C-alpha positions as CSV (number, residue, x, y, z in Angstrom):
1,M,168.5,-96.2,77.2
2,G,165.8,-97.8,79.1
3,Q,163.1,-100.0,77.6
4,C,159.4,-99.7,78.4
5,Y,158.8,-101.9,81.3
6,G,159.2,-102.0,85.0
7,K,158.4,-99.5,87.8
8,N,158.3,-95.7,87.8
9,I,160.4,-93.4,89.9
10,S,158.6,-90.2,90.7
11,V,159.1,-86.9,92.3
12,V,157.2,-85.4,95.2
13,R,156.5,-81.7,95.3
14,D,156.5,-79.3,98.3
15,G,153.6,-79.8,100.6
16,G,151.6,-82.6,98.9
17,R,149.5,-85.5,99.9
18,H,147.7,-88.8,99.0
19,R,148.7,-90.9,96.0
20,R,151.6,-88.7,95.1
21,R,154.7,-90.2,93.5
22,T,157.3,-90.5,96.2
23,P,160.9,-91.6,95.2
24,T,160.4,-94.9,96.9
25,H,156.8,-95.6,96.0
26,P,155.7,-97.0,92.6
27,D,152.7,-95.7,90.8
28,N,149.6,-97.6,90.3
29,G,149.7,-99.9,87.3
30,V,152.8,-100.7,85.1
31,D,155.1,-97.9,84.0
32,V,157.7,-97.4,81.4
33,G,160.9,-97.8,83.3
34,G,163.0,-100.6,84.7
35,V,164.7,-98.6,87.4
36,P,164.5,-99.4,91.2
37,S,164.4,-96.6,93.6
38,A,167.7,-95.7,95.3
39,A,168.6,-93.6,98.3
40,V,170.4,-90.5,97.7
41,T,174.1,-90.9,98.5
42,P,175.2,-88.4,101.2
43,L,177.9,-85.9,100.3
44,R,181.4,-87.1,101.0
45,G,183.9,-84.9,102.6
46,S,181.4,-83.3,105.0
47,S,183.7,-84.2,107.9
48,G,187.3,-85.2,108.4
49,P,189.0,-87.7,110.8
50,A,187.6,-87.9,114.2
51,T,189.3,-85.7,116.8
52,P,191.0,-87.8,119.5
53,V,189.4,-87.7,122.9
54,H,191.6,-87.3,125.9
55,P,190.6,-88.7,129.3
56,S,189.5,-86.0,131.7
57,S,191.9,-87.3,134.3
58,T,195.1,-86.5,132.2
59,S,196.5,-83.0,131.5
60,W,196.9,-81.6,128.1
61,P,200.5,-81.9,126.9
62,S,202.4,-78.7,126.3
63,P,203.2,-78.0,122.6
64,Y,206.4,-76.2,123.8
65,P,209.7,-78.1,124.3
66,Q,210.7,-78.7,127.9
67,D,213.7,-76.5,127.8
68,S,212.0,-73.5,126.2
69,A,210.3,-70.7,128.1
70,S,206.6,-71.0,127.9
71,P,204.6,-67.8,127.3
72,L,201.8,-69.1,129.7
73,P,201.8,-68.2,133.4
74,A,203.4,-70.7,135.8
75,G,201.1,-73.7,136.4
76,A,198.7,-72.9,133.5
77,S,198.1,-75.5,130.9
78,P,197.7,-74.6,127.2
79,S,194.3,-74.5,125.6
80,P,193.1,-77.8,124.4
81,S,192.6,-76.4,120.9
82,R,196.3,-75.9,120.5
83,S,196.9,-79.6,120.7
84,T,193.9,-80.7,118.6
85,P,195.0,-82.1,115.2
86,R,193.8,-80.2,112.1
87,R,190.8,-81.7,110.3
88,F,191.4,-82.7,106.7
89,F,188.6,-83.2,104.1
90,R,188.8,-85.7,101.3
91,R,188.9,-84.0,98.0
92,P,187.6,-83.4,95.4
93,F,184.1,-82.8,96.6
94,P,181.5,-84.7,94.7
95,P,178.8,-82.6,92.8
96,L,175.6,-81.9,94.7
97,S,172.9,-84.4,94.2
98,P,169.9,-83.1,92.2
99,A,167.7,-85.2,94.4
100,K,168.7,-83.7,97.7
101,H,166.0,-81.1,97.7
102,I,163.5,-83.9,96.7
103,K,164.1,-85.6,100.1
104,A,163.5,-82.3,101.9
105,A,160.3,-81.7,99.9
106,L,159.2,-85.2,100.8
107,A,159.7,-84.6,104.5
108,K,157.9,-81.4,104.4
109,R,155.0,-82.9,102.4
110,L,154.4,-85.9,104.5
111,G,155.3,-84.3,107.9
112,S,157.9,-85.7,110.3
113,E,158.5,-89.3,110.7
114,K,156.5,-91.3,113.3
115,P,158.4,-91.1,116.6
116,K,159.8,-94.2,118.2
117,E,157.8,-95.7,121.1
118,G,158.8,-94.5,124.6
119,S,157.8,-92.2,127.4
120,V,155.7,-89.2,126.4
121,P,157.8,-86.1,127.1
122,E,156.3,-83.4,129.3
123,A,155.0,-80.3,127.7
124,V,157.3,-77.3,127.7
125,T,155.9,-74.4,129.7
126,G,154.9,-71.6,127.4
127,E,155.1,-73.5,124.2
128,A,152.1,-72.9,121.9
129,E,150.2,-76.0,120.9
130,Q,149.5,-76.5,117.2
131,P,145.8,-76.2,116.4
132,P,144.1,-79.3,115.0
133,L,143.8,-79.6,111.3
134,D,140.3,-78.8,109.9
135,K,139.5,-81.8,107.7
136,S,136.0,-80.7,106.8
137,F,135.7,-80.0,103.1
138,G,132.0,-79.0,102.9
139,F,131.2,-81.9,100.5
140,G,128.0,-83.9,100.8
141,K,127.9,-86.5,103.6
142,N,125.4,-88.9,101.9
143,F,127.9,-91.0,99.9
144,G,126.5,-94.3,101.2
145,S,122.9,-93.4,100.3
146,K,123.9,-92.4,96.6
147,Y,126.5,-95.0,95.7
148,E,127.2,-98.6,96.3
149,L,130.9,-99.4,96.4
150,G,132.3,-102.3,94.4
151,K,135.8,-103.8,93.9
152,D,139.1,-102.0,94.0
153,V,140.7,-101.2,90.7
154,G,143.7,-99.3,91.8
155,R,145.6,-98.5,95.0
156,G,147.9,-95.6,95.9
157,H,149.9,-94.3,98.9
158,F,147.1,-92.2,100.3
159,G,144.0,-94.1,99.1
160,N,142.5,-96.2,96.4
161,T,140.1,-96.2,93.4
162,C,137.0,-98.4,93.5
163,L,134.1,-99.2,91.2
164,A,130.7,-98.0,92.4
165,T,127.1,-98.0,91.2
166,A,125.0,-94.9,91.4
167,K,121.7,-95.5,93.2
168,K,120.0,-92.2,92.5
169,G,120.4,-89.0,90.4
170,E,121.0,-88.4,86.7
171,I,123.5,-91.3,86.6
172,K,121.4,-93.8,88.4
173,G,122.4,-97.4,87.5
174,Q,125.6,-96.2,85.9
175,T,129.0,-97.7,87.0
176,V,131.4,-95.0,88.0
177,A,135.0,-94.8,89.4
178,V,135.5,-93.4,93.0
179,K,138.8,-92.1,94.2
180,I,138.9,-92.6,98.0
181,I,141.3,-90.4,99.9
182,A,141.9,-91.3,103.5
183,K,141.6,-88.3,105.9
184,A,143.9,-90.0,108.4
185,K,146.8,-89.6,105.8
186,M,146.2,-85.9,105.4
187,T,148.8,-84.8,108.0
188,T,149.5,-81.3,106.8
189,A,147.4,-78.3,106.0
190,I,148.9,-78.3,102.4
191,S,147.7,-81.8,101.8
192,I,144.2,-80.9,102.9
193,E,144.3,-77.9,100.5
194,D,145.4,-80.1,97.7
195,V,142.2,-82.1,97.9
196,R,140.1,-79.0,97.7
197,R,142.1,-77.8,94.7
198,E,141.8,-81.1,92.9
199,V,138.0,-81.0,93.2
200,K,137.9,-77.4,92.1
201,I,140.0,-78.1,89.1
202,L,137.8,-81.0,88.1
203,K,134.7,-78.9,88.3
204,S,136.3,-76.0,86.4
205,L,137.5,-78.2,83.5
206,S,134.3,-80.3,83.0
207,G,132.9,-80.4,79.6
208,H,135.9,-81.3,77.3
209,K,135.6,-84.5,75.3
210,S,139.1,-85.7,76.3
211,L,138.7,-85.0,80.0
212,V,137.4,-87.5,82.5
213,K,134.0,-86.5,83.7
214,F,133.5,-85.3,87.2
215,Y,130.3,-86.3,88.8
216,D,130.3,-85.6,92.6
217,A,132.5,-85.1,95.7
218,C,131.4,-86.5,99.1
219,E,133.0,-87.0,102.5
220,D,132.5,-88.7,105.9
221,D,134.6,-88.8,109.0
222,V,137.1,-91.2,107.5
223,N,137.4,-90.5,103.8
224,V,136.9,-88.1,100.9
225,Y,135.2,-89.6,97.8
226,I,135.7,-88.2,94.4
227,V,133.2,-89.6,91.9
228,M,134.3,-89.7,88.2
229,E,133.6,-91.3,84.9
230,L,134.8,-94.9,84.5
231,C,137.2,-95.5,81.6
232,E,137.3,-99.3,80.9
233,G,139.9,-99.3,78.1
234,G,143.0,-99.2,80.2
235,E,146.0,-96.9,80.3
236,L,147.9,-95.7,77.3
237,L,151.0,-97.4,78.7
238,G,149.1,-100.8,78.4
239,R,148.5,-100.1,74.7
240,I,152.2,-99.2,74.2
241,L,153.3,-102.4,75.8
242,A,150.8,-104.4,73.8
243,R,152.4,-103.0,70.6
244,G,155.9,-104.1,71.7
245,G,156.7,-100.6,72.9
246,R,156.3,-98.8,69.5
247,Y,153.5,-97.0,67.5
248,T,153.6,-96.3,63.9
249,E,153.9,-92.7,63.0
250,E,150.2,-92.4,61.9
251,D,149.0,-94.1,65.0
252,A,151.3,-91.9,67.1
253,K,149.9,-88.8,65.5
254,A,146.3,-89.7,66.5
255,I,147.4,-90.2,70.1
256,V,149.5,-86.9,70.2
257,Q,146.8,-84.9,68.7
258,Q,144.3,-85.9,71.4
259,I,146.9,-85.1,74.1
260,L,147.7,-81.7,72.7
261,G,144.0,-80.8,72.3
262,V,143.1,-81.4,76.0
263,V,146.3,-79.9,77.3
264,A,145.7,-76.7,75.2
265,F,142.2,-76.5,76.8
266,C,143.7,-76.9,80.3
267,H,146.3,-74.2,79.7
268,L,143.7,-71.8,78.4
269,Q,141.7,-72.3,81.6
270,G,144.7,-71.5,83.6
271,V,145.5,-75.0,84.7
272,V,148.9,-76.8,84.4
273,H,148.6,-80.6,84.9
274,R,152.2,-81.2,86.0
275,D,152.0,-85.0,85.8
276,L,151.5,-85.9,82.1
277,K,152.5,-89.5,81.4
278,P,151.1,-92.6,79.7
279,E,149.5,-93.9,83.0
280,N,147.3,-90.8,83.2
281,F,145.6,-91.2,79.8
282,L,142.8,-93.8,79.8
283,F,140.9,-95.2,76.9
284,T,137.1,-95.1,77.2
285,N,136.7,-98.7,76.0
286,N,138.7,-101.6,74.5
287,D,138.2,-100.6,70.9
288,E,141.4,-100.0,68.9
289,N,140.3,-96.4,68.0
290,A,138.6,-95.5,71.3
291,P,139.1,-92.0,72.5
292,M,141.3,-91.1,75.4
293,K,140.6,-89.2,78.6
294,L,143.1,-87.3,80.8
295,I,142.8,-88.2,84.5
296,D,144.5,-87.5,87.8
297,F,144.6,-83.8,88.6
298,G,146.0,-84.5,92.1
299,L,149.3,-82.6,91.2
300,S,147.6,-79.9,89.1
301,D,147.5,-76.3,90.0
302,F,146.0,-73.0,88.8
303,T,148.5,-70.5,87.3
304,R,148.4,-67.0,85.9
305,P,150.0,-66.1,82.6
306,D,152.9,-64.2,84.3
307,E,153.4,-66.6,87.2
308,R,156.3,-69.0,87.7
309,L,155.7,-72.0,89.9
310,N,158.5,-73.3,92.2
311,D,157.4,-76.5,93.9
312,I,158.7,-79.9,92.8
313,V,156.2,-82.1,91.1
314,G,155.8,-84.8,88.6
315,S,157.3,-88.1,87.6
316,A,161.1,-88.4,87.2
317,Y,161.2,-89.6,83.6
318,Y,158.8,-86.9,82.5
319,V,159.9,-84.0,84.6
320,A,161.1,-80.9,82.7
321,P,164.5,-79.2,83.4
322,E,162.9,-76.0,84.7
323,V,161.0,-77.9,87.3
324,L,164.2,-79.1,88.8
325,H,165.3,-75.5,88.7
326,R,162.2,-74.6,90.7
327,S,161.0,-72.0,88.1
328,Y,158.3,-73.2,85.6
329,S,154.9,-72.8,84.0
330,N,152.8,-74.4,81.3
331,E,155.9,-75.2,79.3
332,A,156.7,-78.1,81.7
333,D,153.6,-80.0,80.4
334,M,154.9,-79.5,76.8
335,W,158.2,-81.2,77.8
336,S,156.3,-84.1,79.2
337,I,154.3,-84.4,75.9
338,G,157.7,-84.6,74.1
339,V,158.8,-87.4,76.3
340,I,155.5,-89.3,75.6
341,T,155.9,-88.8,71.8
342,Y,159.5,-90.0,71.9
343,I,158.3,-93.2,73.7
344,L,155.5,-93.7,71.3
345,L,157.8,-93.5,68.3
346,C,160.8,-95.6,69.4
347,G,159.7,-97.5,72.6
348,S,162.3,-96.1,74.9
349,R,162.8,-93.1,77.0
350,P,164.9,-90.1,76.0
351,F,166.5,-89.8,79.5
352,W,167.3,-92.8,81.5
353,A,169.4,-93.8,84.4
354,R,169.5,-96.4,87.2
355,T,168.9,-93.9,90.0
356,E,166.6,-90.9,90.4
357,S,169.7,-88.6,90.7
358,G,171.0,-90.0,87.5
359,I,167.7,-89.4,85.8
360,F,167.7,-85.8,86.9
361,R,171.2,-85.2,85.7
362,S,170.3,-86.8,82.3
363,V,167.3,-84.5,82.0
364,L,169.5,-81.4,82.8
365,R,172.5,-82.3,80.8
366,A,171.9,-85.1,78.2
367,D,170.4,-84.8,74.7
368,P,167.8,-87.3,73.2
369,N,169.3,-89.9,70.9
370,F,168.0,-89.7,67.4
371,D,170.7,-91.9,65.9
372,D,169.7,-95.4,66.9
373,S,166.9,-97.4,65.3
374,P,164.1,-96.7,64.5
375,W,164.9,-92.9,64.2
376,P,166.8,-93.1,60.9
377,A,163.7,-94.6,59.3
378,L,161.3,-92.0,60.7
379,S,160.3,-88.8,58.9
380,P,162.3,-85.6,59.4
381,E,159.1,-83.9,60.5
382,A,158.6,-86.4,63.4
383,K,162.1,-85.9,64.7
384,D,161.8,-82.1,64.4
385,F,158.5,-82.2,66.2
386,V,160.1,-84.1,69.2
387,R,163.2,-81.9,69.2
388,R,161.1,-78.8,69.4
389,L,159.2,-80.1,72.5
390,L,162.4,-81.4,74.2
391,N,164.2,-78.1,73.9
392,K,165.8,-77.4,77.4
393,D,165.1,-73.7,76.9
394,Y,161.5,-73.5,77.8
395,R,161.2,-70.2,75.9
396,K,161.9,-71.9,72.7
397,R,159.5,-74.8,73.3
398,M,156.3,-75.0,71.3
399,T,152.9,-74.3,73.0
400,A,150.1,-76.9,72.6
401,A,148.4,-74.9,69.8
402,Q,151.8,-74.3,68.0
403,A,152.5,-78.1,68.1
404,L,149.1,-78.8,66.5
405,T,150.2,-76.6,63.6
406,H,153.5,-78.3,63.1
407,P,153.9,-80.0,59.7
408,W,154.1,-83.4,61.3
409,L,150.5,-83.0,62.7
410,R,148.9,-80.3,60.5
411,K,145.7,-81.2,58.7
412,E,143.6,-79.0,56.5
413,Q,140.3,-79.7,58.3
414,S,141.6,-79.9,61.9
415,S,140.5,-77.1,64.2
416,I,143.2,-75.4,66.3
417,P,142.4,-74.2,69.8
418,L,143.0,-70.8,70.9
419,D,146.7,-70.5,72.0
420,I,147.5,-69.5,75.5
421,L,150.3,-67.5,74.0
422,V,147.7,-65.2,72.3
423,Y,146.1,-64.6,75.7
424,K,149.4,-63.8,77.3
425,L,150.3,-61.3,74.6
426,I,147.0,-59.6,74.9
427,T,147.3,-59.4,78.6
428,S,150.8,-58.0,78.2
429,Y,149.6,-55.4,75.6
430,L,146.9,-54.1,78.0
431,C,149.5,-53.4,80.6
432,V,152.0,-51.4,78.5
433,T,152.3,-47.6,78.3
434,P,150.6,-45.6,75.5
435,L,154.1,-44.9,74.0
436,K,154.8,-48.6,73.7
437,R,151.3,-49.3,72.2
438,A,152.1,-46.7,69.5
439,A,155.5,-48.3,68.9
440,L,153.9,-51.8,68.5
441,K,151.3,-50.4,66.2
442,A,153.9,-48.9,64.0
443,L,156.0,-52.1,64.1
444,E,152.8,-54.1,63.0
445,Q,152.3,-51.8,60.0
446,C,155.9,-52.4,58.9
447,R,155.7,-56.3,59.0
448,T,155.9,-58.2,55.7
449,P,153.3,-60.8,54.6
450,S,155.7,-63.6,55.5
451,C,156.1,-62.2,59.0
452,S,152.3,-61.9,59.3
453,S,152.0,-65.6,58.5
454,G,154.5,-66.5,61.2
455,E,157.2,-67.8,58.9
456,G,160.7,-67.4,60.3
457,V,159.4,-65.6,63.4
458,N,159.5,-66.8,66.9
459,Q,156.0,-65.9,68.0
460,Q,157.0,-65.9,71.6
461,S,159.4,-63.0,71.1
462,V,156.6,-60.6,70.0
463,C,155.9,-57.9,72.7
């Protein structure tokens, strides 16, 4: 079980861009992990012993004895394949690496590798040339006149984050954070579309108290600039490390409630974050009870209630099993919240290995450890809460609104956001036939009071 320090190993999804987590590139800041990246071991047994090569000047030996009659015409030599030794494979074959498709996704996302220096090959006659990528986003081109850049506060694979001071507008004189994305590193059409989608998501989600505020988006010939609220309190990860890797149950509850509230809002707006982890939650200031803000929607995407996503995305330690199976939706975010809660309560990860392939196998096959300290001393409600989020069957996993009503978090005066599950059920009800509507109405009239309150009923199985 890995302790909370070191670098993070991450996953890259199909067709991505900029500061995405590649298997060999650490995230900005410190992460909870002490695992170096490792290359994927190629499959053994893919080829057998090398076939012996015969010089062209020698004839192939006949497989027939000298004194026997050859079935071939006089003067004809047997086929070379007759004298080629059989190829044997080493057995048993090792299991397929769960990281194999991650490498393919990375190659597709970043484009082909830079060719080696040499002579430029001549163009093939009749081959269609690829049209140049359109890197114009339609954002404002007056960034220099509106903001004055300051020092770097973070650097990623495709860009960096800087401080800046607004020189005009409603936030004049205010210090902001500017995410700078280099256009030169947008090498695919998908990476360009990712930038457009990130800005669109930030605009659509603005207004929630636990979401980083979006102010502006600008561009020039070199970069794209995304201007956001500055959070000066540092990452949730830093607070975890400052506490020695462990929160008390009461302090952990306050953190988890904020996370669930903002994630429930995102899901209701049709947005799945897909990269929830302690590094992506920032405190607004350095106070002990400062509110948190969710940041970094670079891997996020819009999703419909009946849609399943299939691109690989997220950070290895927080990725859900269904993401590795390439069929997932909002439930993947809930798994990540379960991993974060586990770390808050015990200071270590529920799934750990020294290689990314090992991490994926652990996520797919292993169960979290609730036997070691401090779990025996924690409340049964806390353990039940984490177990319900780290259920490998996404259909049995709690939604964000359901998690807020769990006995471990439930408060009499706390408000519960509208559950995305209710929206899904209403949408499903509107699409059914009149006969099924009548059957559902009759079923509703037959329900007992205990069923109406949700006791003993899996709400996701309704309709």
